[in-house]
C-alpha positions as CSV (number, residue, x, y, z in Angstrom):
1,M,28.0,-41.3,31.0
2,K,25.3,-40.6,33.6
3,K,26.0,-37.5,35.5
4,D,26.3,-37.5,39.3
5,A,23.8,-34.8,39.8
6,D,21.0,-33.0,38.0
7,P,22.9,-30.4,35.9
8,S,19.8,-28.1,35.9
9,N,20.1,-27.6,39.7
10,K,20.8,-23.9,40.0
11,Y,22.6,-24.3,43.3
12,H,25.3,-26.6,41.7
13,N,28.6,-25.1,40.6
14,Q,29.1,-26.9,37.3
15,S,32.9,-26.5,37.3
16,I,33.1,-28.2,40.7
17,M,30.7,-30.9,39.6
18,K,32.9,-31.6,36.6
19,A,36.1,-31.7,38.7
20,I,34.5,-34.2,41.1
21,S,33.3,-36.3,38.2
22,A,36.8,-36.4,36.9
23,L,38.2,-37.6,40.3
24,K,35.6,-40.3,40.6
25,L,36.8,-41.9,37.3
26,F,39.9,-43.3,39.0
27,S,39.9,-46.7,40.7
28,H,42.2,-49.4,41.9
29,T,42.1,-51.1,38.5
30,E,42.3,-47.8,36.5
31,Y,44.7,-45.7,38.5
32,E,46.0,-43.9,35.5
33,L,43.9,-42.4,32.6
34,S,44.7,-40.5,29.5
35,I,43.2,-37.1,28.9
36,S,41.3,-38.5,25.9
37,T,39.7,-41.2,28.0
38,I,38.7,-38.8,30.7
39,A,37.2,-36.4,28.2
40,E,35.3,-39.2,26.5
41,R,33.9,-40.6,29.7
42,L,32.8,-37.1,31.0
43,E,31.5,-36.2,27.5
44,M,33.5,-33.0,27.5
45,P,35.8,-31.4,25.0
46,I,39.5,-32.0,25.4
47,S,40.1,-28.3,26.0
48,T,37.6,-28.2,28.9
49,T,39.0,-31.4,30.4
50,H,42.5,-30.0,30.2
51,R,41.6,-26.9,32.1
52,I,39.9,-29.0,34.9
53,L,42.9,-31.4,35.2
54,N,45.4,-28.5,35.3
55,T,43.4,-26.9,38.1
56,L,43.2,-30.2,40.1
57,E,46.9,-30.7,39.5
58,S,47.8,-27.2,40.8
59,V,46.2,-28.0,44.2
60,G,47.6,-31.6,44.4
61,Y,44.4,-33.6,43.7
62,I,45.7,-34.9,40.3
63,S,49.2,-35.6,39.2
64,K,50.6,-36.3,35.8
65,N,52.9,-39.2,35.0
66,A,55.8,-37.5,33.1
67,D,56.7,-40.8,31.4
68,N,53.4,-41.6,29.7
69,G,51.4,-38.3,30.0
70,K,48.6,-40.0,31.9
71,Y,46.9,-38.7,34.9
72,R,46.4,-40.2,38.4
73,L,45.1,-39.1,41.8
74,G,47.5,-36.9,43.6
75,I,48.7,-36.7,47.2
76,G,46.0,-34.2,48.0
77,C,43.4,-37.0,47.7
78,F,45.3,-39.2,50.0
79,I,45.6,-36.5,52.7
80,L,41.9,-35.7,52.3
81,G,41.0,-39.4,52.7
82,S,43.2,-39.8,55.7
83,N,41.2,-37.1,57.4
84,V,38.1,-39.3,57.4
85,R,39.1,-40.7,60.8
86,L,35.7,-41.5,62.2
87,Y,35.0,-44.3,59.7
88,Q,38.5,-45.6,60.0
89,E,38.2,-45.8,63.8
90,M,34.8,-47.4,63.6
91,A,36.0,-50.0,61.2
92,Q,39.0,-50.8,63.3
93,K,37.0,-51.2,66.4
94,A,34.4,-53.5,64.6
95,Q,37.0,-55.7,62.9
96,P,37.5,-58.4,65.6
97,F,33.8,-58.8,66.0
98,L,33.2,-59.0,62.3
99,Q,35.9,-61.6,62.2
100,E,34.2,-63.6,65.0
101,L,30.9,-63.7,63.1
102,S,32.6,-64.5,59.8
103,Q,34.6,-67.4,61.3
104,R,31.5,-68.8,63.0
105,Y,29.7,-69.3,59.7
106,N,32.5,-69.1,57.2
107,E,30.6,-66.4,55.3
108,T,31.2,-62.8,54.3
109,V,30.4,-60.1,56.8
110,N,30.4,-56.3,56.4
111,F,29.9,-53.1,58.3
112,S,28.2,-50.2,56.4
113,V,27.2,-46.7,57.2
114,G,24.6,-44.3,55.8
115,T,25.2,-41.4,53.5
116,D,23.0,-38.4,52.8
117,K,21.8,-40.2,49.6
118,D,19.9,-43.3,48.8
119,E,22.9,-45.6,49.3
120,I,25.1,-47.0,52.0
121,L,28.9,-47.1,52.2
122,C,30.9,-50.2,53.2
123,I,33.6,-49.3,55.7
124,A,34.8,-52.8,56.8
125,K,34.5,-56.3,55.3
126,I,35.6,-59.8,56.1
127,N,35.5,-62.2,53.2
128,A,34.6,-65.8,53.4
129,N,37.3,-68.3,52.3
130,R,35.1,-70.1,50.0
131,S,33.1,-69.3,46.8
132,F,30.8,-66.3,47.1
133,F,28.8,-63.8,45.2
134,A,30.3,-60.4,44.5
135,T,29.5,-57.9,47.2
136,P,30.7,-54.3,47.6
137,E,34.3,-53.9,48.8
138,V,35.4,-51.4,51.3
139,G,34.6,-48.0,49.9
140,G,31.8,-49.5,47.7
141,T,28.2,-48.5,47.8
142,R,24.9,-50.2,47.5
143,K,21.3,-48.9,47.2
144,I,19.8,-48.5,50.6
145,Q,16.5,-50.3,50.0
146,I,17.9,-53.5,48.6
147,S,20.3,-54.5,51.5
148,S,19.8,-55.6,55.0
149,C,22.3,-53.0,56.3
150,G,20.6,-50.2,54.3
151,K,17.2,-51.1,55.6
152,C,18.5,-51.2,59.2
153,I,20.1,-47.8,58.8
154,L,17.0,-46.3,57.3
155,A,14.7,-47.9,59.9
156,F,16.6,-46.2,62.8
157,A,17.2,-42.9,61.1
158,D,15.4,-39.8,62.5
159,P,12.1,-39.2,60.7
160,A,13.2,-36.1,58.8
161,K,16.3,-37.8,57.4
162,Q,14.4,-41.0,56.7
163,N,11.8,-39.1,54.7
164,S,14.4,-37.2,52.8
165,I,16.2,-40.4,51.8
166,I,13.0,-42.2,50.8
167,S,12.0,-39.3,48.6
168,R,15.2,-39.9,46.5
169,I,14.8,-43.7,46.1
170,E,14.1,-44.9,42.6
171,F,12.0,-48.0,43.2
172,R,12.9,-50.4,40.5
173,K,13.2,-54.2,40.3
174,Y,16.8,-55.4,40.7
175,T,15.4,-58.9,41.2
176,P,11.8,-60.3,41.5
177,N,12.1,-59.8,45.3
178,S,13.1,-56.2,45.3
179,I,11.0,-53.7,47.2
180,S,9.1,-51.8,44.5
181,T,6.9,-49.3,46.4
182,E,7.4,-46.8,49.2
183,M,4.5,-48.3,51.1
184,Q,6.2,-51.7,51.0
185,L,9.5,-50.2,52.2
186,R,7.8,-48.4,55.1
187,E,6.0,-51.5,56.2
188,Q,9.4,-53.4,56.3
189,L,11.0,-50.5,58.2
190,E,8.3,-50.7,60.9
191,V,9.0,-54.5,61.3
192,I,12.7,-53.8,61.5
193,R,12.3,-51.2,64.2
194,R,10.2,-53.7,66.2
195,T,12.4,-56.8,65.8
196,G,15.8,-55.2,65.7
197,Y,17.1,-56.9,62.5
198,A,16.5,-56.9,58.8
199,I,16.5,-59.6,56.1
200,D,17.5,-59.2,52.4
201,N,16.1,-62.3,50.8
202,M,17.5,-62.0,47.2
203,E,16.3,-58.4,47.0
204,G,19.5,-57.0,45.5
205,E,20.9,-60.1,43.8
206,N,19.4,-63.4,42.9
207,G,20.6,-66.2,45.1
208,L,22.0,-64.0,47.8
209,Y,20.5,-63.9,51.4
210,C,21.6,-61.4,54.0
211,C,20.8,-60.8,57.6
212,G,21.6,-57.4,59.2
213,A,21.4,-55.6,62.5
214,P,21.9,-52.0,63.5
215,V,24.9,-50.6,65.4
216,F,24.4,-47.7,67.7
217,F,26.4,-45.0,69.5
218,E,25.0,-46.0,72.9
219,N,25.7,-42.7,74.5
220,S,23.5,-40.8,72.1
221,G,21.3,-43.5,70.8
222,E,22.1,-42.6,67.2
223,C,22.4,-45.3,64.6
224,A,26.1,-45.5,63.7
225,G,25.5,-48.0,60.9
226,A,24.7,-51.7,60.5
227,I,26.4,-55.1,60.0
228,S,25.3,-58.0,57.9
229,I,26.2,-61.5,56.9
230,S,25.8,-62.5,53.3
231,I,25.1,-66.1,52.4
232,P,24.3,-67.9,49.1
233,I,20.8,-69.1,49.4
234,G,21.8,-72.8,49.3
235,R,24.0,-72.4,52.4
236,V,21.4,-70.5,54.6
237,P,21.0,-72.5,57.9
238,S,17.6,-73.7,58.8
239,P,16.1,-72.6,61.1
240,I,17.6,-69.1,60.9
241,D,16.9,-68.1,64.5
242,N,20.5,-68.8,65.7
243,L,21.9,-66.8,62.7
244,I,19.7,-63.8,63.5
245,A,20.5,-64.0,67.2
246,D,24.3,-64.1,66.4
247,V,24.1,-61.1,64.1
248,V,22.2,-59.1,66.6
249,H,24.6,-60.1,69.4
250,I,27.6,-59.1,67.4
251,A,26.0,-55.8,66.5
252,K,25.4,-55.1,70.2
253,K,29.0,-55.9,71.0
254,I,30.2,-53.4,68.3
255,S,27.8,-50.8,69.7
256,R,29.4,-51.2,73.2
257,E,32.9,-51.0,71.7
258,L,32.2,-47.8,69.8
259,S,30.6,-46.3,72.9
260,A,33.5,-47.3,75.2
261,G,36.1,-45.3,73.2
262,S,36.5,-41.8,72.1
263,I,34.5,-42.0,68.9
């Protein structure tokens, strides 16, 4: 299993890193795991895994099912997640506007925010009610350079943060259209800053076209995130000018809504 961070980093506490890795193994589809499965996936001895799970259980982040002996996330994780109110409030305020855009085209729309790494996090999503490619669900992540949302967020980040994120990107070909060099990415970011929108033309997945636009906290001018509409290439309208205008318009409406409240 690939580790979440470079184990040689002298500033990382390895016990904490192992505990976090254990928590990240759980999902909606695998909400309970045996200690042997956890140890195998973390590539750790059973004894070490047992100590980590016992510690997490003592503070409420892991609980043990007494009936089958398997482990699951504890109430502490729920409480911690509930404290992430900013993203929840942003998603709630954006929801009706995302719905409006999705219904207009009957396509999937999402709202994503940046992280401190080379990926973005989906915080809201409206699914199309017809066949579609797999895209990240709420809570899912995507590499920042291969999505229209990610490129918008990166384009409008402050220079220091932008440079820091770009330095972490592994430029590899996910599809023939993927951005493969830093120079190519920076050229696209300059265009996005000038035009106010981004296109992902099958850069992350073959056959998938996305158009995105940035969302701002208007009071501070900070980029709050970005929205995008995802369309199978065979359903992309021609010309795309109206689609781009609608995405930008909805992003501006969300920006106004975020700025009007207490966020």
